[in-house]
N, C-alpha and C positions, 0 to 999 in steps of 0.2 A: 727488279731487274730492269735495266735500261733498255731502250729500243735498239734493235739490231740493224734497222734500216730506215733511212730518212729520204723521202722524195725531195729533189732539189726545189728550193723555194722559188727559183726563177721559173721553172716549168709551171708551177701552180699559179704564179701571178699572171703569166701569159694566158693561161686558160681562163682565169677570172676576167681579164680584160676582154678577151675574144667573146665571152659570154654576154658581155654588155650589162653585167649585173650592177645595179645601182640601188641605194637605199634612200628613201625620202627622209626618214627620221635620222637625226644625228646618232652616231654609234657611241655607246657608252661601254667602255672597257672596264671589266672588273679584274684587276690584277690580284690573283691569289697566290701569294708566296708560300712555298711548301718545300720540304725536302723528303725525297723518297728514301726511306731507311730500311732496306731489306733485313729482316731478321734471319741472317744467314746469307745464302747465295755464294759469293766468292770468298768471303772472310767469316770467321766465326763471330759470335756475339761480342765476345771479349775483345777481339781485334778491332771490330767496328767501334765499340765504345772508346777504346784508347786512341784510334786514329782520327775519328770525326764525330760520332754520335753525341758524346758528352759535350763537346765544344759547341755543337749545333744548339742544344738546349741552353747552354750558358750564354752564348753570344746572341741568340734570338731574344732571350729575356732582356738582355742589356740593350740591344738595338731598338726594340719596341718601346722600352721605357724612355729612350732619349727623345723620341718624336711621336707625337700623338697620332698622325695619320697612318702610321705603319700598321700592318696587319700580318698574321701568320696563322696557318693551320697545321695541326699535328695529327697524325693518323694512329700509327701503331703505338701501343702503350708499353711494350716490353722495354724499349730503350728509355722511355720517359720514366717508368717506375725504377729502373736501375739508377738513373741519374738522380731522381728525387730521393731515394732511400740511401744512396751511397756517395754521391758527389755534391749535390746542391747544398750551398750555404743557406742559412736562415734568411739572409737578405735577398737571395735569389728566389727562394720559395715565396717571400712576401711579393716580389715582383710578378711572379706567376699568378698569385691570387688576385692582385690588383688588375692585371692584364685580362684575366678571365672575367672579373666583375665588370670591366668596362667593354667587354665584347670585342677586344682587339686581338686576343688569342682564342682560337676556336679548335676544339677537338672534333675531328671528323672520324667516322666509323666508331672509334673509341674502343675497338677490341684489343686484345693482347697483340694481334697481328693483323695483316691484310690477307685473309685466308684465300686459299685457292678455291675455285668454284666447280672444278670438274671431278676431282677424285676424293674430296673430303666427304665425310658423312655429316648430315646436318646436326646430329647430336653434338658432334665435336665443334661445328661452327657455333652453335648456341653456347657451348662451354666457354670458348675463347672470347666470344662477345660479352658474356656475362662476367668473366674475370676482369676485363678492361673496364666495363661499365660500372661495376660494383666499386673498384678502386677509385674511379673518378668521382662517383657519387658520394662515397664515404669521405673522400679527401676534400672535395670542393663543392659538393652539392649540385654538380652540373650533370646534364644528361644529353649526350650527342643526339642531334636530330638530322644529320645528313651523312650519307655514306660517301666513300672515296675509293671505290674498287677500281683503280686506274691501271693496275698491272696484271691481275690474273689473266690467264691465257684462255679467254672466252668467258661468257657469262651464263650462269645458271638461272633458270626460272625460280628456283627455290630461294635464292639469296634475297631478292626483292620482297618475297613474302615474309621472310624472317625479319627483315629490316622494318617492314610495316608493323609487324607484331611488336617489335622493340620500341616503336613510337617515332620512327624516322618520318620525315616529311618529304624527302626527295633522295634520289639514288643516283650516283654517278658510275658509269660503266666506262672502262678504257678500251679494251681490246675486243673487237668482233671481226669477223671475216672481212678481208680487205675489200672484195668486190661488193659485198652487202653494204659496207660503210660507204663506198663510193656512190652507190645507188641512193642510199638514204640522204646523203649530202645533196644530190641533185634534186630531190624532192622535198628538201627541208624537213626530213622526217627523223632527225636525230633526237628529237624530244617527244615523249609520248607518255601516256599513263599505262603502266604495266600491271596486269593482273596475272601474277605468276602462278596462282593456283586455280585450277578449273573449278574446284568446289568452293573455295573461299571467295574467288572472283573479286567483285567490287568491295567486299567487306575489308579486304586487305590489299587494295591496290596502292601503288606508289608512282609519283611522278619520276620519270627516268630520263637522265641526260646521258647520251652517248657522246664521248669525246670525239672530235673530228680527227682527221688523219694526222694532225700534228702531235696528238697524244698528250701526255702530261709534262713534257719537256719543253723548255724555252731555249732552243739552241742559239748560240751566238751572243748571249747576254749574261755570261758568267765572269764577273770581274775578280772573283776570289780565287779562281783556278780550280785545280783538281786535288781532291783529298789525297794525302800521302800516307802510305803505310810502311812500316808499322807505327811510326810516330809522326806527329806533325813537325814541320821544319822549325828549327829553333829561331831562324831569322824571320819567320812569318811569310816567306815568299814561296808560293806554290807554283807548280808547273801549269802551263796552259792558261794563264790569267789573260783574259781579253783586255784590249786596250781600254783604259778607263774613259769614262764620259767627261769630256771637257768642251770648251767653247769650239774646239776644232772638230770634235767627233760627234757632238750631240745631234746635229742634223742628220748625219748618216745613220745613226742608231734610230732616230725617230722615224725616218723614212722607212727603214726596214720593218719596224714594228707596226706602223700604220698600214702599210701595204698588206701585211699578213693579216692584220685585224680586219681589213675590209674584205679580203678573201674569205675569211672565216665567217663574217657577219652574213654573207649571201647564203649560208647553209642553215640558218636559223630563222625562226618565225618572229622573234622579237629583236629590237635593236640593241640587245644586250649581248656582249661577247664575253665568255669566261676564258680568261687567259691564265693558265696555270704557270706561275713563274717559279722555276726550279727544275730539278731532275734528281737523279740518283746522287746521294751523298753531297748535297749542296747546303749552303747557308751554314757551314761550319765556321765561317768568318763573317757572320751576318753583318757586322758593322760596315765592313767594306762593300758588301753587296748592296745593302740599303742605301749607302751613301751615293752610289752610282745610280741606283734606281730613282732616288729622289730627284736628281738632276734631270733624268730622262723624262719622267712623268711630269715634272714641273714645266719642262719645255713643251711637251705636247699640249698641256692644258693652256699654256700661254698662247699657243697658235691653233687652238681648237677650231676657231671659225674657219680658218683656211684648210685645215686638215680634215674637218668634218668628224672629228673623234675627240671624246674626252676620256680621260683615264683616271682611275682611283685605286688605291689599295682596298682590298676587300677580303672578308672571310667568305667561305662558301655559302653561309647563310645570307650574307648580304646579296649575293648574286641571285639566289633562289627567291628571296623576298621580292626582288625587283621583277623577276619573271612571273611570279605568282600574282603580282599586282596587275598584270596585263590581262585584258579580257579576251583570251585566246581559247578556242575550243580544240582540245587536244585529241589526237588519235589514241585509240585503244589498242594495245598489244595484249593478246591472250597469253596462254601459259607456254608458248614456245620459248625455247631458250636460244642462245647464240653459240652453239657448239656443233660441230668442232670449229676451231679458229685456224685460219691461214693468214700469215702476214704478207704473203705475196704469191706469185703464181706457183712456184715450186716448193713452197714451205708450208706444209700442213702440220700443225703442231698437235699431233695425235700419238706421238711416241711417248710422251710423258705420262700418258694414262697407265703405263706399265713400268716405266723406269724405276729402278731400285725397288724391285718387288719385295725384298726383305724388310726394307724400311716401311713400306706401305702396310705390310702385315703387322709389323711390330706396333706401328702407331695405332692401328685399329684394334688390336688386342689390348693395348694399354688403355684406350678409351673404354673398352668394355670392362676391364678390370676396375677402373676408377668408378664406373657406374655401380659395380657390385660392392666395392668398398664403401662408397658413400652411403648406400642404404643399409649396409650391415652396421656401420657406425651409428647411423641414426637410430636404428632399432635397438642398438646397445644402450643409447643414452635415454630413450623414452620407453615406458613412463618413468624409469629411474635406472641409473647405472647399476648393474648387478654385481660388480666387484671393482676393485681398485685398478682402474685404467686411467692414466693421466690423459685427460681430454685435450690438453694443450699439445702433448706429443702426438696424439692421434690426429689432430687436425693438421699438424705440421706435415705428417706423412701424406695426407690427402692433398694438401696445398702444393707440395712438391710435385705430385703427379699431375695436378691440375695445370700447373705452369708448363710442365714438359709436354702434355698433350695439347694444350693451347698453342704452344710455340711451333710444334711440328705441323700445324695446319696452314702455316705460312705458305705463300704461293711459290716459293723456291725451297721448299722443305719436303713435305710428303710427296710433292710432284717428282722428286728424284732429279732436279735440275740444278743442284748445288755442287760445289766442289767436294771432293772426297773428304777432306778434313772437316767440312761443315756437316756432311752427312754423319761422319763419326761422332760430332758433337751432339747431334740430335739423338743418336742411338745411346750414347752415354747418359744423357739426361733422362731419356725414357726408361732405361734399365735401372737407374738409380731410384726413380720414382716407383717403378713396379716393385722393386725390392722392399721399399718401405711400406707400401700398401699391403703386399702379401704378409709382411711381418705383423702389421696391424690386424689383418683378417685372421691370421693364425692365432694371435693373442686372444681375440674375442671368441672365435669358434672353439678352440681346444681348451681354453680355460672353463668354458661352459661344460665341456665333456668331463674334464678332470673333477669338476665340482659334483657332478651327478651320476657318474658311472663308477664301475669297479675297475677302471682302467686309469693308468697314468703314464706320463712320458718318462723315458729313461734318460739320465744324464750319464755320458760316458759309454762304455760298452753296452750293447743293446742286442736283443733278440731280433729276428727278422720280422716279427709281427708288426703290424702297422695299425694306427688309428687314422681313418680318413674322415674328415669333416667336409661335407659337401653342401655348398650353399647355392640355393636357387635365387638369382637376382631378379627374376620375372614375377609379375603379380598374378600368376595363376599356377595351378599344380602342373609340374612337368614330369613326364615319364620318359626317360632317355637311358642311353647306355653311357656310363662314364668309364673311362679307361686309364689305367696306369701301368707302368712297367715294373716288374718284380724280378727277383733272382731265382724264384722257385717254380717248378713245373706243376705243383699240386697245391691247392689252397682251399680253405673254407672262408666264406664271408657271411657275417651275421650282422644284423642291425643293432640299434642301441637297446632293444629289448631282448637280444640273444636269439632272435629268429633267423633262420637261414634265408639268404637272399640269392635269387638266380644269378649265376656268374658263369663265365667261360674263360678258360686259359688256353693260350696257344703261343707257339714260338713267335718271337717278335720279328717283324718283317725286315728290319734293317739293323738290328743289334744282335750279333752272335752271343750266345749263351745267356740271353735274356728272354723273358716272357711277357706277353701283353695279357693283362687281366681285365676283363670287361664285366662290369657289374650293372645290372638292371636297377635303376634308382627312380623312385617316385617321391618327389619333394614338393611340398606345399609352397605357395607364393611367399617370397622373402623370408625362407625358413631354412633350417639345416636338417640334414640327416647324418647320422654317424654310423660308420661301418668298421667293424673289426676284421682285419684281414690276417689270417694265420696260415703259415705253411703246414701242410699235413703229409703224412706218410700213408702207404697203402693200407696198413692195418690200423691206423689211428682213427679213433672215433672222438668227436668232440661235441658233447652236450646236444646230440641230435642234429648238429649242423652238417649239412650235406657239402660234399666237395664241389668246387667249380667244375663244370663238365669239361671234358676234353673234346678235341676235334679230330677229324681225319682230313687228310689232304689228297686231292687229285692233282696230279701233275701232267702237263701236256708239253710235248716236245716243241722246240722252236719251229715256227712256220715262216717260210720266206714270203716276202711281199710279192703278190701276184699282180701283174698288170692286166691280164685277161684270164678268163676261165670261170667255171661254174662256182657259185658260192651258195651257201645256205642249204646244202644237201644234208649235212649232219649238224644238228644243233644241240647244244648243251643248255639245259634250262636251269635257272636258279630262281626259286619261288619264295615269296614271303607272305602270301595271302593278298597283298595289295598289287603287287607287280610280279610278273614272271619275266626275267631278263634272259634273253637267248644269246649265247655266244656261238660263233661259228668254229666248229671243230677244224676245219681246213685252214682257217686264217688266224685263229686265236683272237679275233676281233669281236666286239659287240656286234650283234646282228639286228636285234629288234627288241621291243619291249611290249608285252601284253599288259594292259591296264584294266583292272577289274570294273571300275565304275561305268566305263563306256563299253566294256567288252570289246575292246579294239586293240589290234596289234599294229604298232607303228614301227617302221624300219628306222633304227637308230644305229649309226656307226660313229666310232670315234678313232681319230688318229692324229699324230703329231706332224706338223709341217714346219718349215723354216723359210723365212724371207732372207735371201742373200742380198746384202746392201753395200753400197759404195762408201768408203771412208776417205777418199782422196778428193779434195775440192777441185783439183785440176782435171778430174774426169767426169765431173757432173755433180748433181745434188747429193748430199750425204745425209744419212741418219745421224742424229745426235740425241742428247738427253731430252730435247724438246720435240724434234721433228722425226717423223717416220717417212722415209723416202725410198720405198721399194722400186727397184728397177723392173721387176718382173713378178709374176704371181708366185705364191709360195709352193715349194716342192716337198715331197715326203722326206722326212728326216730319219728314216729307219729302213733296214733291209730285212729284219727278222723280228718275230714276236714270240716270246715264251709266255706261258700262262700256268698258273696253279689256282685251284679253288679250295679254300679252307672251309670245310663244312662244320658247323656247329649248331647247337640247340638255341643259342641266344641270338647268333648272327652268323651269316655266311659272308666270307670275304673272297673277292676275286682279285687276283694279283696278275696284272699284265706287264711284261717287261719288254721295252722296245729297244733294239740293238741297232747302233749306227751302221755296223757291218755284220755280215753273217757270223764271223768268228770273234767278235768282240766279247771280252769276258764280262765287263760290267755294262749295264744298260745306261743309256743317256736319258732315257724317259721311262717312267712307270705310272700306271694308274692302279690305285688300290680302291676298289668299290665294295661297299658293304650294304647288305640288306639285313634289317633286323627282324627277328622272329618274336613277336610280342606274345607272351604267355597268356592264356585265358585268365580273366580276372583283373587285367591291367587295361587302363585306358591309354592305348598307344596309337591313337589316331594319327598324330603328326609323325611319330616315329616310324610307323608302317609306311606312310605315304611319302617316303623319300628314299633316294639312292644316294648314300653318302660317298663322296669320292675325294681322295687325296692323290695329288699328282707329285711325281718327282721329276724335276726338270733340270738338266745340266750335269757337268759343266758344258757350256756351249762353245763352239768354235767361234773364232773372232769374226765380227760383223755378221752375226746371225741374230734373227729375231724369231723366237719360238712361239708357235700358236698351237692350240688344241682346236681341231675342226670337228664339230658334231653335225653330221649329215642325217637328214630324216626324210620320210616320205610325206610329211606335212605339206599341204598346198599353200605355203605361206609366201610364195614368191621370194623376193629379197627384202621384204619388209620385217624390220626388227623393232623390238621395244626394249628400251633400257631405262634405268631409273635415273632420276636427278637427285643425287646426294642422299639416296635412301628414303626420300620424302614422297616423291611422285614418279610417274612413268611418262616418258616421251616416246611418241611414235617416230620411228627412224626409217623412212623410205629410202631406197637405194637411189642415188643420183649419179648420172654419168657426166663427167667433166672432161674438158679438153685435155687437162693435165691432172695427174695425181688422183685418179678415180679411186684407186685402192685405198690410199691413206685418207682421203677426204670422206670416205665412207666408214671410218673408224669413229666410235663414239665412246664416251666414258661410261663405264659400268661400276658404280660405286658399291652396288650390292646385288642388283637384279638384272637379268635380261631374259627375254622370251620371244618365241615365235609361235604362231597359232594359225589354224585354219578354222573352218566353220564347226568342226567337231572336237578338236583337241588343242591343247596348249602344252608346250614343253618349256619348263621354267628352269633357269640356272640361277641358283643363289650362291653368292660368293662371300667368303670371309673377309676379303679386302678388295681394293680397287684394281680394275684392269681395263684394257681397251678391248672393245667388242665390235664385231661386224657381221654382216651376212653377205659374204662374197659370192654366194651361189644360191640357187633356189632351194629352200628348205634347210639352209645351213645357219649355224651359229658358230662363229669363229672367235675365240678368246685369246689375246696375246698374253703369254704367261711369263716371258723372260726375255731380256735383251742383253747382248754383249757387244760393245761397239768401241771402236777406236777411229779417230779421224784427225785431220790436221787443221781443224778450225782454231781460231785465236783463243777461244775460251778453253779448248782442250789443252793447247800447247802452253799457254801462259798461266792458266788458273786451275788446271787439272779437273775441269768440269767434264769428266769422262765416265764411261760405262764399261770399262774393260773388266767386267764382272765374271769371275770364274767360279762363283758360288753355285751351289745346288739349292733351288727353291722348292718349297713344298705347299703350294696353294691348295685350298679346300673349297669344294663345291658340293652343293646338294642339288639333285635333279628331281623335279616334280613333273609328272605327266598325267593329264586327265581332261575331262571336259572343262570348258572355261568357268562355269559356276563353281566347280569343285576346286580348281586351282585358285580362283579368286578368293575363295574362303581360306585356303591353305597358305597361300603365298606370304601374306603379311606376318602371320604368326610363325611360319616356318623360318622366315628371315630373321625374326627376333630370336627364335630359338637357336639359330646358328650364331648370331651376333652376340648374344648373352647366354652362352652355355654355362652350366654350373661350374662354380669354382671349387676346387678340391685343395685342401691343405693337409699335409701328412705329418705324423710324428711316429717314431718307434715306441713300442709299448712294453710294459711289463704288467702282469696280473697282480693285483693287490690282495686278492683273496676275499674282497667284500663282494656282496651280492650286487648284481646288475640293477640299476634303476634307470629308466629312460630320462634323459635330460629334460627339465621342464622347458617347454617351448612356448614362446609368445604366440598369440593367435595369428594365423596366416593372414596375409593381405591378398585379397582376391578381387579382381576387377571383372566386369562383363567382357565377353570375348571380343567386342569391338574396340576396347580401350587398352592402352598401354601406359604403365607407370613409367614415364620417361625420366623423371628425376625425383629422387627422395634423398635430401641431403641437409646437412647443417653447414651452410656456407661460412659462418663465422664473421661476415662483414657486419660492422657495428654502425648502424644509422637508424634514425627514427623513420617509421613508415609514414609519418606525417611530414610533408615536405617542408612546411613553414617551420615546424619545430626543429627539423634537422638544420635548416639554414640558420636559425637563431643560435643553435649549439655551435655551429662553426664560426659565426660572427662573434661569439663569446670568447673565441680564442682558445679552443681546445688544443692542448699541447701534446706532442708525442703521438705515437701509434696507438690507436684505441684498442682496448682489450676485446678479444673476440666474443662475440655474442653466440653462446651455445643453446639459446632458447628458441630462436627462430628456425623453423623448418621450411625449406624450399621444396615445393611439390609441383611437378608438371605432369599433366595428363594429356594424352594425345588420342585423337580418334584415328583408327588405322586405315579407314576405308574412304574412298572417293564417293561422292554422291552418285547413286545409281550403279555402283560397281557390283553390289551384291543385294539381293532382294531383301534379305533380313539384316545383315551386318552393316549396311550402309544407312541405317536409320539413326536419328539422334538418340543419345543415350543419357539417361538421367541417373545420377549417383548421389548418394547421401555420404559426404566425406566423413561425417561423424561415425557412420556405420562401417565404412571401408577401412578407416584408420583406427578402429577401436583397439587394435592390438598394440598400438603405441600409446594408449591412454586416452583421457577425455579430452575431446577437442573443445577449446574454450573460444577460439576466434579463428576465422578464415578471412583473409584479405586477398582479393584478386588483384594481380599485378600484371605489368607488361612483361614481355618474354624475358628480359634480363632482370626483372625484379625492381627496377628503379622508379617506375611510375605506378601510382594507384590508377587503375583503369577508369575509375569513376571520374577522375580529373584529367585524363588524357584526351586531348582535342587535336587530332592530326588535321593538317590542312586538306581542304577538299579542292579538287581540280575539275574544271568544266570539261566534260567529254562528249563525244559524238552521240553516245546513247544515253547520256544522263546518269548512268549508274544506279546503284541501289545500296542500301546498308541495312544491317540487322540492328535492332535496338540494343543498347548496352545491357549486359546480363544483370539480373538482380543480384544483390548481395546474399551472403548467407552460405551455409554448408551444403545445401542441396544445389547441384549444378546440372545443367543440361549441355552436353557436348555434341556438336554437329560434325558432320563428315569433315575430316582433315583438320579440324580445329586443334590447336595446341593452347591449352589453358594453364596459367601460371598462378600459383598461390603461395602466400605466406600462411603457415599453419602454426597456431600456438596451442600447446598442450598443457593440461594441469600436471603439476609435479606430484610425486608420491614421496 
């Protein structure tokens, strides 16, 4: 997405001259040509390919081939891969190979997209990075070493850590808060060594360059004009073409460029200036653009002695190599991030943390399903496929969802800042990928059941009985409640051995004439359980199988919202052994929670509020897809609350309905809270220690932004903690500003937020990304939904709007307890929410054969501090030996290589920070041969970089001189026994023996 605001160059030049800034060294300008190609935003991927993206790749290859000095950098892989596979001629492919070999074309980032850094989960960031890197390595044998995060709306401290793990040597950040950038320019602090993780620290630090206030665009130097949609002009003449460089104009152009260069040079510690030449959708007519650039740069170099500047075409690597060669001692930045981001005084970009809530939820669920499908397919293939499943077809389903999940991590995708037609494209791609992977998982799981039980699927007319295959994608035994909707009010549930399973049936909360069936499931790590679900009648008996228990419901009349008056005189308790939640009889609101571990009762109230925002630019700042611009504090969005409590033996559900007016028939908001009752004999520690909540929000009135405010008696002040991409936690103290105090105190919550005092911590775990804040003492406020309309150009001309009349249903889990207890529970509970068991269903008939439990592979179980982050068969085909791989490529391998089904990609992650928990924060040693024995005999283990393209024993990242000298941990020894330290992510290729 292009910049929406530019400071006049004249003002900046005056400021530079008044400052008296001068440099002794001659200034060396590194001109880095690039084109920022959003994967989405205003136009769909197909529209962009047709209008400019394909021609950008074609004409850049042609222009660079014509003249040796020219350079270019490419970032996102999605367009390049589409061009390479579907457009490029063999001659153009040869040009690309030659340019890469000569270092004149360079891939930066190299991921499928330039991912957002605020609302994405780091699992999905790693996925999209791995997809792009694997393609580049398999195809060309190259490995990107520099980032180019020039357009995401703020910068996360997780991203530089991941880039360091991927083998990058330097990192570029584009957008940070405008006033902070100004201060860093004044102190020449735009470059530093960033230690994004407090636990990994210097082990995974990276040199970081923050772009100055001119950003990634070079305004006033576009001789090719503006890309035309839907098709390029047939005469080759584009709109807004700048006057070409001639003998009459070259002096004017050079003067403008040199003066801006000198202004920029004063903001950096070396005499090298990075000049990104390009902007959104540029170099689609690269021959014209480079021809003018050649003349301008040639003129500057001819007059370098008088101008004090030399200019050269460069890749990003050329620039950083020059900076690295200087003997500079760099500042160290710790694990603080650059969020939230404001582009100017009244524009705080904190609205996109919540924009398009449904897309955010779909994207996160798709990533979780992909994680489950990958491990299930890997377990199916090793130690030997157990029936005829076409591996090529299976891999195609996984690859389709990998592409869709990678694509939606783009900074104008999951952010909700794209045009409506582009959002529809992302949804279509995600749903198609989800359907394919669910079909794959159903084939694997249900074929196993058919082979080993007395049950089979029905074709055509069928009974109401169901076979449910439930897969646990986590590497530990999970005890949880799985739910499905059925047509019958009485049911029996048995496992694969015919034994009765605890279950509960109740009327569905939102579907008339339907019933919710809840089943208590205990499933070993990376394994299935099978459940037969049969409708029953009062007098029916079935092989000793007990019916699912029924419930009884207590209903409470609507209560009006009270501004004053006594509260808490009559409380209704709901208890599950770990918590007792009290509801106020007089208000129908939550009142407090008693927590067993600390024997402490904490006041906890929840209600919905709305910010009323402006949509007319003539009347002041407006909220849009990006910006949150409230004119006043939020106000309650309801007049009355109804409540009913559904009491059951397996779980109790509290349903609160919030009505906009006293007599409204349908609620605008609802909270469904569940407490599980874990029977004796089950290890339900995580299940007991959470309050599961689902919210119903909407439809909203126009220009409303809906929030859930949870108020507590915790002495937390207004200090909040929220996570950085699900990887680590950032402390978020409340700051008062001259403008936008409300919106500038909103932060991204990718998965977690909490508040705490000396005794207790209240944790909110979310299934998807939201904006979060603490607007009052002891409060946590989460933005859930936005409905906006405004008269901005993006809205009127491109339909980048949020006139969203949908109902959204976000999910949260609440944890409350002493800090050591919540520190132990938070990480694993977050994973349990993110990676819930996957259920696939088929209708059944009885075959008459006796039941036998399906033969299960041995479970995969990791120590409690570790998470199996990835277990997959990527299919990329390249040698683990870099020299050997390059030799194969140079030998002229033709066509697309056949998928490699033998290499297994494994990632393990330590869940805890150093010092976070007395026991769980210790390093953990595991024997991979033992852990993975259920997949077969481990023959070899190779440790790799984060995206798999480097052998870590050969990876030598640049070191940078810092104020404190830094430190590093020695490289890990090879072999199957590995020790994983706090917050480490370790990546391996594992090779198994076949059977």
